[in-house]
C-alpha positions as CSV (number, residue, x, y, z in Angstrom):
1,E,-1.3,70.2,39.6
2,G,0.3,68.7,42.7
3,L,2.2,66.0,40.8
4,A,3.3,68.6,38.0
5,A,4.9,70.9,40.9
6,F,6.5,67.8,42.6
7,R,8.1,66.8,39.2
8,A,9.2,70.4,38.4
9,F,10.9,70.7,41.9
10,L,12.7,67.1,41.3
11,K,13.7,68.3,38.0
12,S,15.0,71.5,39.7
13,E,16.9,69.0,41.9
14,F,18.2,66.8,39.1
15,S,16.2,63.9,40.3
16,E,13.1,63.9,38.3
17,E,13.8,60.2,37.4
18,N,12.6,59.2,40.9
19,V,9.1,60.0,40.4
20,E,9.2,59.1,36.7
21,F,10.4,55.6,37.9
22,W,7.8,55.4,40.3
23,L,4.7,56.3,38.0
24,A,6.2,53.9,35.3
25,C,6.0,51.2,37.8
26,E,2.3,52.1,38.9
27,D,1.3,51.8,35.1
28,F,3.4,48.6,34.7
29,K,1.6,46.9,37.7
30,K,-1.5,47.5,35.8
31,T,-0.6,45.6,32.6
32,K,-2.9,42.5,31.7
33,S,-1.2,41.0,28.5
34,S,2.1,39.0,29.4
35,T,3.5,40.3,25.9
36,K,3.1,43.8,27.2
37,I,4.4,42.9,30.5
38,A,7.8,41.7,29.0
39,L,7.9,44.7,26.8
40,K,7.2,47.3,29.5
41,A,9.4,45.5,32.0
42,Q,12.2,45.8,29.2
43,K,11.7,49.6,28.9
44,I,11.6,50.4,32.5
45,Y,14.7,48.3,33.0
46,S,16.6,50.0,30.0
47,D,15.2,53.5,31.0
48,F,16.0,53.1,34.9
49,I,17.9,50.2,36.1
50,Q,20.7,49.2,33.5
51,A,24.0,50.7,34.3
52,D,24.3,54.1,32.3
53,A,20.6,54.1,31.8
54,P,19.4,57.4,30.6
55,K,17.4,57.9,33.6
56,E,19.1,55.6,36.0
57,I,17.9,55.4,39.6
58,N,20.0,55.2,42.7
59,I,19.4,51.6,44.2
60,D,21.7,49.6,45.9
61,F,23.7,46.6,43.9
62,H,21.6,43.7,45.4
63,T,18.3,45.1,44.3
64,K,19.7,46.1,40.9
65,N,21.2,42.4,40.4
66,D,17.7,40.8,41.6
67,I,15.9,42.8,38.9
68,S,18.4,42.0,36.2
69,Q,17.9,38.3,37.0
70,K,14.3,38.5,36.7
71,M,14.3,40.3,33.4
72,S,14.4,36.9,31.5
73,E,10.8,36.5,33.0
74,P,9.5,39.3,34.4
75,T,6.6,39.5,36.5
76,L,4.3,42.3,37.6
77,S,6.1,42.4,41.1
78,C,9.7,42.4,39.6
79,F,10.3,46.2,40.5
80,D,8.5,46.3,43.8
81,A,11.7,46.3,46.1
82,A,13.2,49.1,43.8
83,Q,9.8,51.1,43.8
84,S,9.6,50.7,47.5
85,S,13.2,51.8,48.1
86,I,12.7,54.9,45.7
87,Y,9.4,55.9,47.3
88,S,11.2,56.0,50.7
89,L,14.1,58.1,49.6
90,M,11.3,60.6,48.0
91,A,9.0,60.6,51.3
92,K,12.0,61.1,53.4
93,D,14.1,63.5,51.5
94,S,12.7,65.0,48.4
95,F,9.2,65.7,49.5
96,P,9.7,67.4,52.9
97,R,12.1,69.7,50.9
98,F,9.4,70.2,48.2
99,L,7.0,71.2,51.2
100,R,9.4,74.0,52.1
101,S,9.8,75.3,48.6
102,D,8.6,78.1,46.5
103,L,7.0,75.7,44.0
104,Y,4.6,74.2,46.8
105,K,4.0,77.4,48.3
106,E,2.8,78.8,45.2
107,L,0.5,76.0,44.4
108,L,-1.0,76.2,48.1
109,H,-1.4,79.9,47.5
110,K,-3.2,79.5,44.2
111,H,-5.6,76.8,45.6
112,Q,-6.4,79.0,48.8
113,D,-7.4,82.0,46.5
114,S,-9.6,79.5,44.1
115,N,-11.0,77.9,47.2
116,H,-12.1,81.5,48.6
117,K,-13.7,82.2,45.1
118,R,-15.6,79.1,45.2
119,W,-17.0,79.4,48.8
120,L,-17.4,83.3,48.5
121,P,-18.2,84.1,44.9
122,F,-19.0,87.8,45.5
123,L,-15.1,88.3,46.4
């Protein structure tokens, strides 16, 4: 529920591609098959990295160029620098705003209510 609320918040700020990219990278790093590594890497690249990608993330030229060069023989770590950069951006910018948002306050309130019911079933 927390992830869904954070995604909804990012969507409201037109930056949901950041968490989508981060999650895609987490899934990518669990890939075992070399064939699937190449396919998933290309999908992440075309969705998030290449110029005019449908969900293009905001990363620096050097990182983008480095990833582009690695696409001929992608490894499980080829997106690490970009993922780290996007994580930092969310941690320093988006997440603190999320914690002040109505979406987060509603989620918190909902779980506080359910916790009371769980511990005090007579209420």
